[in-house]
C-alpha positions in Angstrom: 17.3 -52.3 -180.2 14.1 -53.5 -179.7 13.6 -51.7 -176.4 14.1 -48.3 -177.9 11.9 -48.9 -180.6 8.8 -49.9 -178.3 10.2 -46.9 -176.3 10.0 -44.3 -179.4 6.4 -45.9 -180.6 5.3 -45.3 -177.3 6.1 -42.5 -177.0 4.7 -41.4 -179.9 1.1 -42.5 -179.2 1.0 -40.6 -176.0 1.9 -37.1 -177.6 -0.7 -38.2 -180.3 -3.0 -39.1 -177.6 -1.9 -36.2 -175.2 -2.8 -34.0 -178.6 -5.7 -35.4 -179.6 -6.9 -34.8 -176.1 -6.2 -31.4 -175.9 -8.2 -30.8 -179.4 -11.1 -32.6 -178.3 -11.0 -30.3 -174.7 -10.5 -26.9 -176.9 -13.9 -28.3 -179.3 -15.3 -29.1 -176.0 -14.9 -25.7 -174.5 -16.4 -23.8 -177.5 -19.3 -26.1 -177.5 -19.9 -25.7 -173.8 -19.6 -21.8 -174.7 -22.8 -22.2 -176.6 -24.6 -24.5 -174.4 -24.7 -22.1 -171.5 -25.7 -19.1 -174.0 -28.7 -21.3 -175.1 -29.5 -22.8 -171.7 -29.5 -18.4 -170.4 -31.3 -18.1 -173.7 -34.1 -20.8 -172.7 -34.6 -20.9 -169.1 -33.1 -17.8 -167.4 -35.6 -15.8 -166.0 -33.9 -12.5 -166.6 -33.8 -13.2 -170.3 -37.8 -13.4 -170.2 -37.3 -10.4 -168.1 -35.1 -8.6 -171.0 -37.7 -8.7 -173.7 -40.5 -7.5 -171.8 -38.2 -4.8 -170.6 -37.2 -4.1 -174.0 -41.0 -4.0 -175.5 -42.4 -2.1 -172.3 -40.0 0.5 -173.1 -40.8 0.3 -177.0 -44.4 0.7 -176.1 -43.9 3.4 -174.5 -41.8 5.1 -176.9 -44.6 4.3 -179.3 -47.1 6.2 -177.5 -45.2 9.2 -177.6 -44.6 9.6 -181.0 -48.4 8.6 -182.0 -49.4 11.5 -179.4 -46.6 14.2 -180.7 -47.0 12.8 -184.2 -47.1 15.9 -186.8 -45.9 14.0 -190.0 -48.2 13.3 -193.2 -46.4 10.0 -193.6 -47.3 6.7 -192.1 -45.7 6.3 -188.4 -43.7 2.7 -188.6 -41.2 0.3 -186.2 -38.6 -1.5 -188.0 -37.8 -5.2 -186.4 -35.3 -7.6 -187.1 -36.9 -11.2 -186.5 -33.9 -13.6 -185.3 -33.7 -13.6 -181.8 -35.9 -10.2 -182.0 -39.7 -11.4 -182.9 -38.9 -15.3 -183.3 -36.9 -17.5 -181.1 -34.5 -19.6 -183.2 -32.9 -21.6 -180.0 -34.3 -24.5 -181.1 -31.7 -24.5 -184.1 -29.0 -23.7 -181.7 -29.7 -27.1 -179.6 -29.4 -29.1 -183.0 -26.0 -27.8 -183.3 -25.4 -28.9 -180.2 -26.5 -32.0 -180.0 -25.6 -32.7 -183.4 -22.0 -31.5 -184.7 -22.7 -33.3 -187.9 -25.8 -31.6 -188.6 -25.6 -31.0 -192.2 -29.1 -29.1 -193.6 -28.2 -26.2 -191.2 -29.9 -23.4 -191.2 -32.6 -23.4 -194.2 -33.8 -26.4 -193.2 -34.7 -25.2 -190.3 -36.1 -22.0 -191.1 -38.4 -24.1 -194.0 -40.1 -25.6 -190.7 -41.6 -22.3 -190.2 -41.8 -23.4 -186.5 -39.9 -20.8 -184.4 -41.8 -19.3 -181.3 -42.2 -15.8 -181.1 -40.2 -14.1 -178.1 -41.5 -12.5 -174.8 -43.5 -9.4 -175.5 -42.9 -9.4 -179.3 -46.1 -10.4 -180.6 -48.2 -8.3 -177.9 -46.1 -5.2 -179.1 -46.6 -5.6 -182.6 -50.6 -6.0 -182.5 -50.5 -2.8 -179.6 -48.4 -1.3 -183.1 -51.3 -2.1 -185.5 -54.2 -0.7 -183.2 -52.2 2.7 -183.0 -52.1 2.3 -186.8 -48.3 2.2 -187.0 -47.2 -0.2 -189.4 -44.4 -2.8 -188.7 -41.6 -3.8 -191.3 -39.8 -7.0 -190.6 -36.3 -6.5 -192.2 -34.3 -9.7 -192.2 -30.9 -11.0 -193.0 -32.6 -14.1 -193.8 -32.1 -15.3 -197.6 -34.5 -14.1 -200.2 -35.8 -17.8 -200.5 -36.2 -18.2 -196.8 -39.0 -15.2 -197.5 -42.2 -17.3 -198.3 -41.6 -19.7 -195.1 -40.6 -17.0 -192.9 -43.9 -15.2 -193.8 -45.7 -18.3 -193.1 -43.7 -18.7 -189.6 -45.0 -15.2 -188.7 -48.4 -15.9 -189.6 -48.5 -19.0 -187.7 -47.2 -16.9 -184.9 -50.6 -14.6 -185.4 -47.9 -11.3 -186.2 -49.4 -8.2 -188.2 -48.0 -7.4 -191.5 -47.0 -10.4 -192.0 -46.7 -10.3 -196.0 -44.6 -9.9 -198.7 -44.7 -6.3 -198.7 -43.5 -6.1 -195.2 -40.9 -8.6 -195.0 -37.8 -7.5 -196.3 -35.1 -10.2 -197.1 -31.3 -9.6 -197.6 -31.1 -8.8 -201.3 -34.4 -6.2 -200.9 -33.5 -2.7 -201.7 -29.6 -3.6 -200.8 -27.3 -0.7 -200.0 -25.7 0.8 -202.9 -22.1 -0.8 -202.2 -23.8 -4.2 -203.0 -22.9 -5.0 -199.1 -26.4 -7.3 -198.6 -25.6 -7.9 -195.4 -26.3 -4.0 -194.7 -30.1 -3.3 -194.2 -29.4 0.6 -194.8 -31.3 0.4 -198.6 -34.0 -1.1 -196.8 -34.8 1.2 -193.8 -33.9 3.9 -196.9 -36.7 2.5 -198.6 -39.2 2.5 -195.8 -38.5 6.0 -194.7 -39.4 7.1 -198.2 -43.3 6.7 -197.2 -43.3 6.0 -193.7 -42.1 8.0 -190.3 -39.9 5.3 -188.9 -40.3 5.9 -185.0 -38.4 2.4 -183.8 -35.9 -0.1 -184.4 -35.6 -3.0 -182.7 -33.4 -5.7 -183.2 -30.3 -8.0 -181.2 -27.8 -6.5 -183.3 -26.5 -3.0 -183.5 -26.2 -3.3 -187.3 -30.3 -3.2 -186.8 -30.6 0.3 -185.9 -28.0 2.4 -187.9 -25.2 2.0 -190.4 -23.0 3.9 -188.0 -22.6 0.4 -186.0 -21.4 -1.5 -189.0 -17.6 -1.2 -188.8 -16.3 -3.0 -184.8 -12.9 -2.7 -186.3 -12.4 0.1 -183.4 -12.8 -0.7 -179.7 -15.1 -3.5 -180.9 -17.7 -0.6 -181.9 -18.1 0.4 -178.4 -17.0 4.4 -179.5 -20.0 4.6 -181.8 -22.3 3.2 -179.0 -21.1 5.7 -176.8 -21.8 9.1 -179.3 -25.1 7.5 -179.7 -26.3 6.7 -176.2 -29.0 8.8 -176.3 -31.1 6.6 -178.8 -30.9 3.8 -176.8 -34.2 3.6 -175.1 -35.5 6.1 -176.7 -35.4 5.2 -180.8 -33.4 2.1 -180.5 -34.5 -1.1 -178.6 -31.4 -3.8 -178.5 -32.7 -7.2 -177.2 -30.5 -9.9 -175.6 -28.6 -12.6 -177.5 -25.5 -14.2 -176.5 -25.3 -17.2 -179.2 -24.2 -15.4 -181.9 -23.5 -12.0 -183.7 -21.7 -9.6 -185.1 -19.8 -8.5 -181.9 -18.3 -12.5 -182.1 -16.2 -11.1 -185.3 -13.8 -8.3 -183.7 -13.5 -10.8 -181.3 -12.6 -13.4 -184.0 -9.7 -10.4 -185.8 -12.7 -10.9 -188.9 -10.9 -14.4 -190.0 -12.9 -17.2 -191.1 -12.3 -20.9 -191.0 -10.9 -20.5 -187.6 -10.7 -24.0 -185.9 -11.7 -24.4 -181.9 -8.5 -24.0 -180.7 -7.8 -20.8 -182.3 -11.2 -19.4 -181.8 -10.4 -20.3 -178.0 -6.8 -18.8 -177.8 -8.2 -15.5 -179.2 -10.7 -15.1 -177.1 -8.4 -15.6 -173.7 -6.2 -13.3 -175.1 -9.2 -10.4 -175.5 -10.1 -11.2 -172.1 -9.8 -8.0 -169.3 -8.2 -8.7 -166.2 -6.0 -7.9 -163.7 
């Protein structure tokens, strides 16, 4: 009888141990995904090259727009901030090193210590020299605006004032979707000719990219392919973004195990 009891206990311990090991392995796997993405973003020469490439193209397009401008309105470039002008990868590093990090994003932005990304500051200053206004349209919360402006000013960005830094709820879209930047772009366009939009997320360019429920939003990209490298300048960000949502079936609060399962199910192979 005792042998049976001991055997049952031992089996339970083994099963619990295996289950815990599997969960830990999944969590580690998801942590490794962010680790690789952040390591690539911070250390690869390819990342630096892609940013310089993007801003070089942006400068060329700006020159063409200035030379051919017949508008009576001021010219403007609309840029995203995070992973477009400022590098927040140190925050991602904190998430990797401290999984119990509670203060989170607002603690990071309050430090106003993010550095300018390769080519970003040079491009912004070049636009200013051509009398082209820079509008920073970000989905940072309104209570982060002052720290964000201070951060941009610390890095030397022109037009880093309250009139040119539009946060989440500024002139939000008529539907009340404050994540959409449509309302803010529309307001800017009332008095400015927007010649370029620069960002790391398709939503930084147009509302046509906001619905990714069909083919992960790729159909909208194909339909607007002529705009990329012309009016839209897309920059790299493998760490996070709207591209993740359709991969997780738009579900919130998924466990690491569920995320891993969904990602594997969507991989394309033979």
